[in-house]
C-alpha positions as CSV (number, residue, x, y, z in Angstrom):
1,M,0.2,0.1,-0.3
2,Q,3.2,2.3,0.7
3,A,4.6,2.2,-2.2
4,A,1.8,2.7,-4.4
5,A,0.9,5.4,-2.4
6,N,4.1,6.8,-3.1
7,A,4.3,5.7,-7.1
8,V,0.6,7.5,-7.1
9,Q,2.0,10.8,-5.0
10,N,5.1,11.1,-7.8
11,S,3.0,10.7,-11.2
12,M,0.3,12.9,-10.1
13,G,3.1,15.4,-9.7
14,E,3.4,18.5,-7.3
15,M,-0.2,20.7,-6.1
16,P,1.2,24.5,-6.6
17,T,2.7,26.1,-2.9
18,A,3.6,29.4,-1.4
19,V,5.8,27.2,0.7
20,H,7.9,24.3,0.4
21,P,9.4,21.8,1.8
22,Q,13.0,21.7,0.7
23,S,15.4,22.7,3.3
24,K,18.6,24.2,2.8
25,S,21.9,23.0,4.8
26,R,23.9,25.1,6.5
27,A,27.3,26.2,4.9
28,D,29.7,24.7,6.9
29,G,27.8,21.0,7.5
30,S,26.8,20.8,10.9
31,T,24.1,18.2,12.0
32,M,21.9,17.8,14.0
33,K,20.0,14.6,15.8
34,S,17.2,13.7,15.0
35,L,14.2,11.4,14.8
36,A,13.5,9.3,11.4
37,W,11.6,7.0,9.9
38,F,13.2,4.0,8.7
39,G,9.3,0.9,8.5
40,S,6.8,0.2,10.4
41,Q,8.1,0.0,14.3
42,D,11.5,0.9,13.0
43,V,12.5,4.7,14.7
44,R,16.1,5.8,14.6
45,I,18.0,8.6,16.0
46,V,20.0,9.7,13.0
47,D,21.9,12.7,12.5
48,A,20.7,14.1,10.6
49,P,21.9,18.2,8.4
50,V,21.1,21.2,10.4
51,P,18.8,23.9,8.0
52,E,19.7,27.0,7.5
53,I,16.4,29.8,6.1
54,T,15.7,28.8,2.9
55,E,12.2,31.6,1.9
56,P,12.6,34.9,3.4
57,D,9.4,34.1,6.1
58,D,11.1,31.2,7.5
59,V,12.8,30.8,11.4
60,I,15.0,28.3,12.8
61,L,14.5,26.7,15.7
62,K,16.2,25.7,18.3
63,V,14.0,23.0,20.1
64,T,13.5,23.2,23.8
65,G,10.9,20.7,24.2
66,T,8.8,18.2,22.0
67,T,6.8,15.0,22.7
68,I,5.5,11.9,20.8
69,C,1.9,13.1,19.9
70,G,-1.2,9.4,19.9
71,S,-1.0,9.7,15.7
72,D,2.5,9.5,15.5
73,L,1.9,5.8,16.5
74,H,-0.1,6.3,12.7
75,L,3.1,6.5,11.5
76,Y,5.1,4.2,13.3
77,H,2.8,1.4,12.5
78,G,2.9,2.9,8.8
79,E,-0.7,3.7,8.4
80,I,0.0,6.5,6.6
81,V,0.6,6.5,2.9
82,A,3.4,8.9,1.1
83,L,6.3,8.0,4.2
84,Q,9.2,8.3,3.1
85,K,12.5,6.0,4.8
86,G,14.3,8.8,6.9
87,D,11.7,11.1,6.9
88,I,11.7,13.8,10.1
89,L,8.7,12.8,12.4
90,G,7.2,15.3,15.4
91,H,4.4,18.1,14.6
92,E,4.0,18.9,18.4
93,F,7.8,21.0,19.8
94,M,8.4,24.7,21.3
95,G,12.0,26.5,21.1
96,V,13.5,29.4,21.3
97,V,14.7,31.4,17.9
98,D,18.0,31.1,16.7
99,R,17.5,32.9,13.4
100,I,15.1,34.3,10.8
101,G,14.5,35.3,7.5
102,P,14.3,38.9,5.7
103,N,10.7,39.3,6.0
104,I,10.2,38.2,9.8
105,K,9.9,41.1,12.0
106,N,7.5,40.3,14.9
107,L,10.0,37.8,16.6
108,T,13.8,38.2,17.7
109,I,16.6,35.9,18.2
110,G,16.5,34.0,21.9
111,Q,12.5,34.3,21.9
112,R,10.6,31.3,23.6
113,V,7.9,30.5,20.4
114,V,5.9,27.2,20.5
115,S,5.5,26.5,16.9
116,S,1.6,25.1,15.6
117,F,1.8,21.7,14.2
118,Q,-0.1,23.0,10.8
119,I,2.0,25.1,8.4
120,A,0.0,27.6,7.3
121,C,0.2,30.8,4.8
122,G,-1.6,33.7,6.6
123,E,-3.2,35.1,3.3
124,C,-6.0,32.5,2.1
125,K,-8.9,32.8,2.5
126,Y,-9.0,29.2,5.5
127,C,-6.1,31.3,7.5
128,K,-7.8,34.8,7.3
129,Q,-10.8,32.9,10.0
130,K,-7.7,31.2,11.8
131,L,-8.9,28.2,10.4
132,S,-5.1,27.6,10.3
133,S,-5.8,23.7,8.7
134,F,-7.7,24.1,6.3
135,C,-5.1,26.6,4.6
136,D,-4.6,25.8,1.1
137,R,-0.8,26.9,0.4
138,T,1.2,25.3,1.5
139,N,0.2,21.4,1.0
140,P,2.2,20.4,-2.3
141,S,0.4,16.9,-2.2
142,T,-1.6,15.7,-5.1
143,L,-2.3,12.2,-3.6
144,M,-4.2,14.1,-0.7
145,N,-6.5,15.9,-3.1
146,Y,-7.4,13.3,-5.3
147,M,-8.3,11.4,-2.1
148,Y,-10.0,14.2,-0.7
149,G,-11.3,16.6,-3.2
150,H,-9.4,19.3,-1.5
151,R,-5.7,19.1,0.6
152,D,-5.4,20.5,4.4
153,A,-2.6,22.6,5.2
154,G,1.1,21.2,5.9
155,F,1.9,19.1,8.9
156,F,4.7,19.0,10.5
157,G,6.7,16.0,10.4
158,Y,3.9,13.6,9.8
159,S,4.4,12.4,5.9
160,H,4.6,13.5,2.2
161,F,0.5,13.5,2.2
162,T,1.1,15.9,4.4
163,G,3.6,18.0,3.0
164,G,7.0,16.1,3.2
165,F,8.3,18.7,5.6
166,A,10.7,17.8,8.4
167,G,9.6,17.8,12.3
168,G,10.4,18.9,15.6
169,Q,11.5,15.4,16.5
170,A,15.2,17.8,16.6
171,E,17.5,19.4,18.0
172,Y,16.7,22.2,15.5
173,V,13.6,22.7,13.2
174,R,12.8,25.0,10.1
175,V,9.2,27.1,10.7
176,P,7.9,27.7,7.3
177,K,5.8,31.3,7.7
178,G,7.4,31.4,10.9
179,N,5.5,35.3,11.4
180,V,2.6,33.5,11.3
181,N,2.8,29.7,12.5
182,L,5.0,30.1,15.6
183,L,3.6,32.2,19.2
184,A,5.4,34.1,21.5
185,I,5.6,32.8,25.3
186,P,5.4,35.1,28.1
187,D,8.4,34.2,30.9
188,G,6.2,33.2,33.5
189,V,5.1,29.9,31.6
190,P,7.5,27.1,32.1
191,D,8.2,24.4,28.7
192,E,5.8,21.8,30.4
193,Q,2.7,24.0,30.1
194,A,4.0,25.4,26.6
195,L,4.6,23.3,24.6
196,Y,0.9,21.6,24.2
197,L,-0.3,24.2,22.8
198,S,1.3,23.0,19.1
199,D,-1.2,20.4,19.4
200,V,-3.0,18.5,22.3
201,L,-4.3,21.1,24.2
202,A,-6.2,22.6,20.6
203,T,-7.1,19.4,19.2
204,S,-8.6,18.5,22.7
205,Y,-10.6,22.3,23.6
206,H,-12.1,22.9,19.1
207,C,-13.5,19.1,19.9
208,V,-15.7,20.6,22.8
209,M,-15.7,23.6,21.2
210,D,-16.9,22.7,17.0
211,T,-19.2,19.6,19.3
212,G,-21.0,22.1,21.3
213,I,-21.0,20.9,24.7
214,E,-23.5,22.8,26.7
215,Q,-24.6,23.0,30.0
216,G,-25.9,20.2,31.7
217,D,-24.9,17.9,29.1
218,T,-24.4,14.4,29.4
219,V,-21.1,13.2,27.7
220,G,-19.2,10.2,27.0
221,V,-16.4,9.8,25.6
222,W,-14.8,7.2,23.8
223,G,-10.2,7.5,24.5
224,L,-8.5,8.8,27.8
225,G,-5.1,9.1,26.0
226,P,-3.9,13.2,26.1
227,I,-6.3,14.2,23.5
228,G,-9.2,12.2,25.7
229,L,-8.3,12.9,29.2
230,C,-8.1,17.4,27.8
231,V,-11.3,16.7,26.4
232,V,-13.0,15.9,29.8
233,K,-11.0,18.8,30.9
234,W,-12.6,21.2,29.0
235,A,-16.2,19.7,28.7
236,L,-16.5,20.3,33.3
237,L,-15.0,24.1,31.9
238,K,-18.1,23.9,29.9
239,G,-20.1,22.9,31.8
240,A,-21.4,19.3,31.4
241,K,-23.0,17.7,34.0
242,R,-21.8,13.9,33.4
243,I,-18.8,12.5,31.8
244,I,-18.4,8.7,31.0
245,G,-14.7,8.2,29.8
246,I,-14.9,4.6,27.7
247,D,-11.0,2.7,27.5
248,R,-8.7,-0.4,28.4
249,I,-5.8,1.2,29.7
250,P,-6.0,0.7,34.0
251,E,-3.6,3.6,34.3
252,R,-5.6,5.8,32.2
253,L,-8.9,5.5,33.4
254,Q,-7.7,5.9,37.7
255,L,-6.1,9.0,36.3
256,A,-9.6,10.0,35.1
257,S,-11.7,8.5,37.8
258,E,-9.2,10.4,40.8
259,K,-8.2,13.2,39.1
260,L,-11.0,14.2,36.7
261,G,-13.3,12.8,39.1
262,I,-15.7,11.6,36.2
263,E,-17.0,8.2,35.5
264,T,-15.6,5.5,33.7
265,L,-15.9,1.9,31.6
266,D,-13.8,-0.4,31.5
267,F,-14.0,-2.4,27.5
268,S,-12.5,-5.0,28.2
269,V,-14.6,-6.1,31.2
270,H,-18.1,-4.6,29.5
271,T,-17.3,-5.6,26.0
272,D,-20.8,-4.7,24.8
273,V,-20.3,-0.9,25.4
274,V,-23.2,0.2,23.3
275,K,-25.0,-2.4,26.2
276,R,-23.4,-0.8,29.4
277,I,-23.7,3.0,28.4
278,Q,-27.7,1.9,27.9
279,E,-27.7,0.1,31.2
280,I,-26.0,3.7,33.0
281,A,-27.5,6.1,31.4
282,P,-31.0,5.6,29.7
283,G,-32.5,7.4,27.3
284,G,-28.5,7.8,26.0
285,L,-26.2,10.6,25.6
286,D,-26.5,14.0,24.9
287,V,-23.1,14.2,22.8
288,T,-20.4,11.5,22.3
289,L,-17.3,12.2,21.6
290,D,-14.3,10.0,19.7
291,C,-10.7,10.7,21.2
292,G,-9.6,7.5,20.4
293,T,-7.6,5.5,16.8
294,F,-7.9,3.9,13.8
295,H,-5.6,1.5,14.1
296,Q,-7.0,-0.9,16.8
297,P,-9.7,-2.3,15.8
298,K,-11.2,-4.6,18.7
299,T,-13.4,-7.6,16.1
300,L,-11.9,-10.4,14.5
301,L,-13.6,-9.3,10.9
302,H,-11.8,-5.6,11.0
303,K,-8.9,-7.0,12.2
304,L,-9.1,-9.7,9.4
305,E,-10.4,-6.6,7.1
306,K,-7.4,-4.0,8.2
307,A,-4.7,-7.2,7.9
308,L,-6.3,-7.2,4.2
309,M,-5.8,-3.8,3.3
310,L,-9.7,-4.1,2.8
311,E,-10.0,-1.5,4.9
312,T,-7.9,1.6,6.1
313,D,-9.4,3.1,9.3
314,V,-12.3,0.8,11.4
315,S,-15.8,2.1,12.1
316,E,-15.9,0.5,15.5
317,I,-16.4,3.6,17.7
318,V,-17.9,5.7,15.2
319,N,-21.4,3.2,15.3
320,E,-20.8,2.6,19.3
321,M,-21.6,6.3,19.8
322,I,-24.0,6.7,16.8
323,V,-25.8,3.9,18.8
324,C,-25.7,5.3,22.1
325,V,-26.1,9.5,21.7
326,K,-30.0,10.6,22.1
327,K,-32.5,10.8,18.9
328,G,-30.3,14.3,17.6
329,G,-27.4,13.7,19.0
330,R,-24.0,15.4,18.4
331,C,-21.1,13.2,17.9
332,G,-17.2,14.5,17.5
333,I,-14.5,12.6,15.5
334,I,-11.4,14.4,16.7
335,G,-9.1,10.7,16.9
336,A,-7.3,10.7,13.5
337,Y,-8.4,8.9,10.6
338,A,-7.0,9.0,7.2
339,G,-9.0,6.6,3.9
340,F,-12.0,4.3,4.3
341,A,-13.9,2.2,7.3
342,N,-16.4,-1.1,5.9
343,H,-19.7,-1.2,7.9
344,F,-20.9,1.8,8.3
345,N,-24.4,2.1,10.3
346,I,-25.5,4.8,7.7
347,G,-28.8,3.8,9.0
348,A,-28.6,5.3,12.6
349,L,-27.1,8.0,11.8
350,M,-29.8,9.0,9.1
351,E,-33.1,7.3,11.1
352,K,-32.6,9.0,14.6
353,G,-31.5,12.6,13.5
354,V,-27.6,12.5,14.6
355,R,-25.5,15.2,13.9
356,L,-22.1,13.7,12.9
357,I,-19.7,15.8,12.9
358,G,-15.8,15.6,11.7
359,N,-14.2,18.2,14.1
360,G,-10.9,18.0,11.3
361,Q,-7.4,18.7,12.2
362,A,-7.9,21.7,15.0
363,P,-7.2,24.8,13.4
364,V,-4.5,25.5,16.3
365,H,-4.5,29.0,15.5
366,K,-8.1,29.6,16.1
367,W,-7.2,28.3,19.9
368,W,-4.1,29.0,21.2
369,K,-4.0,32.7,22.2
370,E,-7.5,32.5,23.6
371,I,-6.0,29.0,25.9
372,L,-3.0,30.7,26.6
373,E,-3.9,33.6,27.9
374,D,-8.0,32.6,29.3
375,Y,-6.9,29.4,30.7
376,I,-2.8,29.1,31.9
377,L,-2.1,32.1,32.7
378,T,-5.2,32.0,34.9
379,G,-4.6,28.6,35.8
380,K,-7.6,27.5,34.9
381,F,-6.1,24.7,33.0
382,D,-3.0,23.4,34.1
383,P,-1.7,21.0,31.0
384,T,0.9,19.2,33.8
385,F,-1.8,17.2,35.0
386,M,-1.5,14.5,32.0
387,V,2.3,14.4,31.5
388,T,4.1,11.6,33.3
389,H,7.8,11.9,32.3
390,R,10.4,13.2,31.0
391,V,13.3,11.6,28.7
392,S,15.7,13.0,26.2
393,L,16.0,13.1,22.5
394,E,18.0,10.4,22.7
395,D,15.8,7.6,24.2
396,F,12.8,8.4,21.3
397,P,13.0,5.1,19.6
398,Q,12.5,2.6,22.6
399,L,9.8,5.9,24.2
400,Y,8.0,5.1,20.5
401,S,8.0,1.5,21.3
402,A,6.8,1.8,25.3
403,F,4.4,4.5,24.5
404,D,2.4,2.1,21.6
405,K,2.2,-0.5,24.7
406,R,1.2,1.9,27.1
407,K,4.1,0.9,28.8
408,D,4.3,2.8,33.1
409,G,1.1,4.0,32.5
410,V,2.4,6.7,30.0
411,V,0.0,9.2,28.7
412,K,2.5,12.4,27.9
413,V,5.8,13.1,28.2
414,F,7.8,16.2,27.5
415,V,11.0,15.3,25.6
416,E,14.2,17.6,26.4
417,T,17.1,18.4,24.0
418,K,20.2,19.9,24.8
419,F,18.5,23.2,24.6
420,S,16.0,23.0,27.2
421,N,15.4,24.1,30.5
422,P,15.1,22.0,33.7
423,P,11.8,20.7,34.4
424,A,9.5,22.6,36.5
425,P,8.7,22.4,40.2
426,G,6.1,19.6,40.5
427,C,6.5,17.9,37.2
428,P,8.5,14.5,36.0
429,K,12.3,14.9,36.5
430,L,14.7,13.1,33.5
431,S,14.7,9.2,33.0
432,R,15.0,6.6,31.0
433,V,12.3,4.8,29.3
434,D,14.3,1.0,30.0
435,D,14.1,2.1,33.3
436,W,10.6,2.6,33.6
437,G,8.3,0.0,35.2
438,K,11.7,-1.0,37.8
439,M,11.2,1.6,40.6
């Protein structure tokens, strides 16, 4: 499938864009440590060229914090089309400004900033509405245009399907249109709070806002990883009266129950999720939210169809949500889906008048200032509740494996580089992945 996708991409050429993924290397030949993909479950630390200013709106960052995201596991398992060996991964990162292009007027050398995971041009009709993930002018992928009818914005470190831009799981990263795609961070905000503005905070907030959580709603949240846990916190802040979190990882269920105070449902115990929801929430849920992933089918049928490449995604969670939600209810999908799923319950969707909302890739630019100013700076939302570990960049290959297996209760990880600040008070200290579970 991967080779066929790459062949299709190459034969179709590229769409015209305002930025280009190719970067210049520094004249002195300097290199950096970075995490690159070489095949399914094969990621390695490599020495790559340090990027140089290539286009006049570029900014080069020294990365001071990066992380692994649940959606990165789709790359790890080779489930995203148009990945190429040697691609540098990573779409959540922050840093200090190292170099700036001649057009950059709003940033200075040494300034602390966080990058959005998407690359927006700042000028198209979507960017003018702060819908940065829908930017028309930064993703050259003709394959995405062919599959979806349109293109999303270019994303950092997420295959050539999203533009082929080198990611931030590295010591340096080139940020195209840096005047648009970087947010300055106040001195009083520690890196462990700022980093996740890059993706997980804006993504989870967008899910709640776009689906429309209202005062008094009863909400079901499928998946209690970092996105799902943050969705729970946002939903509580928006007035949800009851939240039921569905997962099977004991540590995540415990965190949601003890730290966030919600009801939980372990689907490894209650294998018929719909039946259990109908028992504990007669009449149905007002809102259901898919915050999970598509790469772990639950039933034998979907496992077989995925193995035979008859589908790229599974419809199990969406079907559960549609059946569990009230007539006229709302179902939001923020979990990452990429292609086609079989056995979708379109009949229930139509007959119940359900509003099935694809939340899209969250428009980070629409929300990140609001989240920073109204929630982080005021203390209403402290993202560090989900940060369970801190490791070094060199540990990334082991981290991918551990994160994939949910080792040692891992939820969200702060990955440091040689440019990072020491851990903030109350945040995890540096550890080695190989030592997890030995304490």
